[in-house]
DSSP file (Angstrom, degrees, kcal/mol; ACC not computed):
  #  RESIDUE AA STRUCTURE BP1 BP2  ACC     N-H-->O    O-->H-N    N-H-->O    O-->H-N    TCO  KAPPA ALPHA  PHI   PSI    X-CA   Y-CA   Z-CA
    1    1 A X              0   0    0      0, 0.0     2,-0.1     0, 0.0     0, 0.0   0.000 360.0 360.0 360.0 138.4  -41.7   -2.4    7.9
    2    2 A X        -     0   0    0      1,-0.1     2,-0.3     0, 0.0     0, 0.0  -0.414 360.0-129.4 -72.8 144.4  -39.7   -3.1    4.7
    3    3 A X        -     0   0    0     -2,-0.1     2,-0.4     1,-0.0    -1,-0.1  -0.652  22.4-111.6 -92.1 152.0  -39.2   -0.3    2.2
    4    4 A X        -     0   0    0     -2,-0.3     2,-0.4     2,-0.0    -1,-0.0  -0.655  28.5-157.2 -82.1 133.7  -40.0   -0.7   -1.5
    5    5 A X        -     0   0    0     -2,-0.4     2,-0.5     0, 0.0     0, 0.0  -0.921  16.8-125.8-110.9 138.6  -37.0   -0.7   -3.8
    6    6 A X        -     0   0    0     -2,-0.4     2,-0.4     1,-0.0    -2,-0.0  -0.709  24.6-144.7 -82.8 127.2  -37.3    0.1   -7.4
    7    7 A X        -     0   0    0     -2,-0.5     2,-0.4     1,-0.0    -1,-0.0  -0.737   7.5-139.5 -92.1 139.7  -35.9   -2.6   -9.6
    8    8 A X        -     0   0    0     -2,-0.4     2,-0.4     3,-0.0     3,-0.0  -0.830  10.7-150.8 -99.8 138.4  -34.1   -1.7  -12.8
    9    9 A X        -     0   0    0     -2,-0.4    -2,-0.0     1,-0.0     0, 0.0  -0.882  28.1-102.9-107.5 136.0  -34.7   -3.8  -15.9
   10   10 A X        -     0   0    0     -2,-0.4     2,-0.2     1,-0.1     3,-0.1  -0.273  39.1-130.7 -55.6 138.3  -32.0   -4.1  -18.6
   11   11 A X    >   -     0   0    0      1,-0.1     3,-1.5    -3,-0.0    -1,-0.1  -0.488  32.8 -82.1 -86.9 161.2  -32.7   -1.9  -21.6
   12   12 A X  T 3  S+     0   0    0      1,-0.2    -1,-0.1    -2,-0.2     3,-0.1  -0.390 114.9  23.3 -61.3 139.1  -32.7   -3.2  -25.2
   13   13 A X  T 3  S+     0   0    0      1,-0.3    -1,-0.2    -2,-0.1     2,-0.2   0.365  90.0 126.7  87.2  -5.2  -29.2   -3.2  -26.7
   14   14 A X    <   -     0   0    0     -3,-1.5     2,-0.3     1,-0.0    -1,-0.3  -0.586  49.2-142.6 -86.6 154.0  -27.3   -3.4  -23.4
   15   15 A X        -     0   0    0     -2,-0.2     3,-0.1    -3,-0.1     2,-0.0  -0.853  21.4-104.7-113.4 148.0  -24.8   -6.2  -22.8
   16   16 A X        -     0   0    0     -2,-0.3     2,-0.1     1,-0.1    -1,-0.0  -0.337  48.6 -91.2 -66.5 152.7  -24.1   -8.1  -19.6
   17   17 A X        -     0   0    0      1,-0.1     2,-0.6    -2,-0.0    -1,-0.1  -0.421  42.3-117.8 -65.4 138.4  -21.0   -7.1  -17.7
   18   18 A X        -     0   0    0     -2,-0.1     2,-0.7    -3,-0.1    -1,-0.1  -0.701  31.1-173.6 -85.6 120.2  -18.0   -9.3  -18.8
   19   19 A X        -     0   0    0     -2,-0.6     2,-0.3    -3,-0.0    -3,-0.0  -0.928   9.4-156.3-116.6 107.3  -16.7  -11.3  -15.9
   20   20 A X        -     0   0    0     -2,-0.7     2,-0.2     4,-0.0    -2,-0.0  -0.650   8.7-141.5 -85.1 138.6  -13.5  -13.1  -16.8
   21   21 A X     >  -     0   0    0     -2,-0.3     4,-2.1     1,-0.1     5,-0.2  -0.509  28.8-105.4 -87.7 164.2  -12.7  -16.2  -14.8
   22   22 A X  H  > S+     0   0    0      1,-0.2     4,-2.2     2,-0.2     5,-0.1   0.858 123.7  55.4 -59.1 -31.4   -9.2  -17.0  -13.7
   23   23 A X  H  > S+     0   0    0      2,-0.2     4,-2.4     1,-0.2    -1,-0.2   0.900 104.7  51.4 -66.7 -41.0   -9.2  -19.7  -16.4
   24   24 A X  H  > S+     0   0    0      1,-0.2     4,-2.1     2,-0.2     6,-0.2   0.913 111.2  49.1 -62.1 -40.1  -10.1  -17.2  -19.1
   25   25 A X  H  X>S+     0   0    0     -4,-2.1     5,-1.7     1,-0.2     4,-1.0   0.902 110.9  49.8 -63.6 -41.5   -7.2  -15.0  -18.0
   26   26 A X  H  <5S+     0   0    0     -4,-2.2     3,-0.3     1,-0.2    -1,-0.2   0.892 111.8  47.1 -65.8 -40.3   -4.8  -17.9  -18.0
   27   27 A X  H  <5S+     0   0    0     -4,-2.4    -1,-0.2     1,-0.2    -2,-0.2   0.888 114.1  47.2 -70.0 -39.0   -5.9  -18.9  -21.5
   28   28 A X  H  <5S-     0   0    0     -4,-2.1    -1,-0.2    -5,-0.2    -2,-0.2   0.608 111.2-121.1 -77.8 -12.8   -5.6  -15.3  -22.9
   29   29 A X  T  <5S+     0   0    0     -4,-1.0    -3,-0.2    -3,-0.3    -4,-0.1   0.598  84.6 111.4  83.6  11.9   -2.2  -14.9  -21.2
   30   30 A X      < +     0   0    0     -5,-1.7    -4,-0.2    -6,-0.2    -5,-0.1   0.314  40.0 130.7-101.2  10.2   -3.3  -11.9  -19.1
   31   31 A X        -     0   0    0     -6,-1.0     2,-0.4     1,-0.1    -9,-0.0  -0.332  66.7-109.5 -63.9 143.7   -3.1  -13.8  -15.8
   32   32 A X        -     0   0    0      1,-0.0     2,-0.5    -2,-0.0    -1,-0.1  -0.605  35.5-156.9 -75.7 127.1   -1.1  -12.0  -13.1
   33   33 A X        -     0   0    0     -2,-0.4     2,-0.5    -3,-0.1    -1,-0.0  -0.901  15.6-125.6-110.1 133.1    2.1  -13.7  -12.5
   34   34 A X        +     0   0    0     -2,-0.5    -2,-0.0     1,-0.1     0, 0.0  -0.656  27.4 177.5 -77.4 122.8    4.0  -13.4   -9.3
   35   35 A X        +     0   0    0     -2,-0.5     2,-0.3     2,-0.0    -1,-0.1   0.338  44.0 110.2-105.0   5.4    7.5  -12.3  -10.1
   36   36 A X        -     0   0    0      1,-0.1    -2,-0.0     2,-0.1     0, 0.0  -0.600  51.1-162.7 -85.1 139.4    8.7  -12.1   -6.5
   37   37 A X        +     0   0    0     -2,-0.3    -1,-0.1     2,-0.1     2,-0.1   0.271  56.5 118.2 -98.2  11.2   11.2  -14.6   -5.2
   38   38 A X        -     0   0    0      1,-0.0     2,-0.3     0, 0.0    -2,-0.1  -0.411  46.5-162.6 -77.0 152.0   10.3  -13.6   -1.6
   39   39 A X        -     0   0    0     -2,-0.1     2,-0.1     0, 0.0    -2,-0.1  -0.977  24.3-102.3-135.2 151.9    8.9  -16.1    0.7
   40   40 A X        +     0   0    0     -2,-0.3     2,-0.3     2,-0.0     0, 0.0  -0.394  41.8 177.1 -69.3 146.7    7.0  -15.8    4.0
   41   41 A X        -     0   0    0     -2,-0.1     2,-0.3     2,-0.0    -1,-0.0  -0.944  12.5-154.1-144.0 163.7    8.9  -16.4    7.1
   42   42 A X        +     0   0    0     -2,-0.3     2,-0.3     2,-0.0    -2,-0.0  -0.984  15.4 163.9-142.1 152.4    8.1  -16.2   10.9
   43   43 A X        -     0   0    0     -2,-0.3     2,-0.3     2,-0.0    -2,-0.0  -0.960  38.7 -99.1-157.2 164.2   10.0  -15.7   14.1
   44   44 A X        +     0   0    0     -2,-0.3     2,-0.3     3,-0.0    -2,-0.0  -0.709  41.7 170.3 -93.5 141.8    9.2  -14.8   17.7
   45   45 A X        -     0   0    0     -2,-0.3     2,-0.1     0, 0.0    -2,-0.0  -0.989  44.0 -86.2-148.1 149.3    9.6  -11.3   18.9
   46   46 A X     >  -     0   0    0     -2,-0.3     4,-2.3     1,-0.1     3,-0.3  -0.385  36.9-135.4 -58.6 127.6    8.7   -9.3   22.0
   47   47 A X  H  > S+     0   0    0      1,-0.2     4,-2.4     2,-0.2     5,-0.2   0.840 102.0  53.2 -58.2 -36.4    5.2   -8.1   21.6
   48   48 A X  H  > S+     0   0    0      2,-0.2     4,-2.0     1,-0.2    -1,-0.2   0.894 110.1  47.9 -67.3 -39.1    6.0   -4.5   22.9
   49   49 A X  H  > S+     0   0    0     -3,-0.3     4,-2.8     2,-0.2    -2,-0.2   0.910 111.4  51.3 -65.8 -41.9    8.8   -4.2   20.4
   50   50 A X  H  X S+     0   0    0     -4,-2.3     4,-3.0     2,-0.2     5,-0.2   0.927 109.4  49.5 -62.4 -44.9    6.5   -5.4   17.7
   51   51 A X  H  X S+     0   0    0     -4,-2.4     4,-2.2     1,-0.2    -1,-0.2   0.930 114.4  44.5 -60.2 -45.2    3.8   -2.9   18.6
   52   52 A X  H  X S+     0   0    0     -4,-2.0     4,-2.1     2,-0.2    -1,-0.2   0.915 115.3  48.6 -66.7 -41.3    6.3    0.0   18.6
   53   53 A X  H  X S+     0   0    0     -4,-2.8     4,-2.5     2,-0.2    -2,-0.2   0.933 112.0  48.1 -63.7 -46.7    7.9   -1.1   15.4
   54   54 A X  H  X S+     0   0    0     -4,-3.0     4,-2.4     1,-0.2    -1,-0.2   0.904 111.4  50.9 -61.5 -43.6    4.6   -1.5   13.6
   55   55 A X  H  X S+     0   0    0     -4,-2.2     4,-2.5    -5,-0.2    -1,-0.2   0.879 110.6  49.2 -62.2 -40.4    3.5    1.9   14.8
   56   56 A X  H  X S+     0   0    0     -4,-2.1     4,-2.1     2,-0.2    -2,-0.2   0.915 110.2  50.1 -67.1 -43.4    6.7    3.5   13.5
   57   57 A X  H  X>S+     0   0    0     -4,-2.5     5,-2.6     2,-0.2     4,-0.8   0.910 112.3  47.7 -62.6 -41.4    6.3    1.8   10.1
   58   58 A X  H ><5S+     0   0    0     -4,-2.4     3,-0.9     2,-0.2    -2,-0.2   0.937 110.1  52.4 -62.9 -46.4    2.7    3.0    9.8
   59   59 A X  H 3<5S+     0   0    0     -4,-2.5    -1,-0.2     1,-0.3    -2,-0.2   0.876 114.5  42.6 -57.8 -38.6    3.7    6.5   10.8
   60   60 A X  H 3<5S-     0   0    0     -4,-2.1    -1,-0.3     2,-0.1    -2,-0.2   0.539 110.5-123.5 -86.5  -6.5    6.4    6.5    8.1
   61   61 A X  T <<5 +     0   0    0     -3,-0.9     2,-0.4    -4,-0.8    -3,-0.2   0.820  67.3 130.0  70.9  31.6    4.1    4.9    5.5
   62   62 A X      < -     0   0    0     -5,-2.6    -1,-0.3    -6,-0.2     2,-0.2  -0.917  62.7-111.0-119.7 145.1    6.4    1.9    4.9
   63   63 A X     >  -     0   0    0     -2,-0.4     4,-1.7     1,-0.1     3,-0.3  -0.478  24.8-127.8 -70.5 142.9    5.7   -1.8    5.0
   64   64 A X  H  > S+     0   0    0      1,-0.2     4,-2.8     2,-0.2     5,-0.2   0.886 106.6  58.1 -58.7 -39.9    7.2   -3.7    7.9
   65   65 A X  H  > S+     0   0    0      1,-0.2     4,-2.5     2,-0.2    -1,-0.2   0.883 104.7  49.8 -62.7 -38.7    8.8   -6.2    5.6
   66   66 A X  H  > S+     0   0    0     -3,-0.3     4,-2.1     2,-0.2    -1,-0.2   0.879 111.3  48.7 -69.8 -35.3   10.7   -3.6    3.6
   67   67 A X  H  X S+     0   0    0     -4,-1.7     4,-2.4     2,-0.2    -2,-0.2   0.922 112.0  49.3 -68.0 -41.8   12.1   -2.0    6.7
   68   68 A X  H  X S+     0   0    0     -4,-2.8     4,-2.6     1,-0.2    -2,-0.2   0.932 111.3  49.7 -60.0 -44.3   13.1   -5.4    8.1
   69   69 A X  H  X S+     0   0    0     -4,-2.5     4,-2.5    -5,-0.2    -1,-0.2   0.914 110.7  50.1 -60.5 -41.6   14.8   -6.3    4.8
   70   70 A X  H  X S+     0   0    0     -4,-2.1     4,-2.2     1,-0.2    -1,-0.2   0.930 111.8  47.1 -60.6 -46.1   16.7   -3.0    4.8
   71   71 A X  H  X S+     0   0    0     -4,-2.4     4,-2.4     2,-0.2    -2,-0.2   0.872 111.1  52.5 -65.6 -37.3   17.9   -3.5    8.4
   72   72 A X  H  X S+     0   0    0     -4,-2.6     4,-2.7     2,-0.2    -1,-0.2   0.924 108.8  49.4 -63.6 -44.1   19.0   -7.1    7.5
   73   73 A X  H  X S+     0   0    0     -4,-2.5     4,-2.4     2,-0.2    -2,-0.2   0.901 111.3  49.5 -61.6 -40.2   21.0   -5.8    4.6
   74   74 A X  H  X S+     0   0    0     -4,-2.2     4,-1.3     2,-0.2    -1,-0.2   0.927 111.5  49.2 -62.2 -44.1   22.6   -3.2    6.8
   75   75 A X  H  < S+     0   0    0     -4,-2.4     3,-0.2     1,-0.2     4,-0.2   0.897 113.1  46.9 -61.3 -43.6   23.4   -5.9    9.4
   76   76 A X  H >< S+     0   0    0     -4,-2.7     3,-1.2     1,-0.2    -1,-0.2   0.909 111.7  49.9 -67.4 -42.8   24.9   -8.2    6.7
   77   77 A X  H 3< S+     0   0    0     -4,-2.4    -1,-0.2     1,-0.2    -2,-0.2   0.710 105.4  57.9 -73.9 -17.5   27.0   -5.5    5.1
   78   78 A X  T 3<        0   0    0     -4,-1.3    -1,-0.2    -3,-0.2    -2,-0.2   0.418 360.0 360.0 -91.1   0.5   28.5   -4.3    8.5
   79   79 A X    <         0   0    0     -3,-1.2    -1,-0.1    -4,-0.2    -2,-0.1   0.545 360.0 360.0   0.2 360.0   30.0   -7.7    9.4
């Protein structure tokens, strides 16, 4: 059997919540702009290595992408 829920009615003098649309944000100049020059990429990797790598990143509280970038920079600098 359904339970009764008490409905609340707006009181005098209250204002509706302001919900800005993305267009409103764009017009007002408060739109969030992506400043990153990063782009998504994909490659194939052994699933077992991926599982271990992902677990290690989670354990250290670091995003996988930042760890991969760091390793790539180390690899490039060690020519």
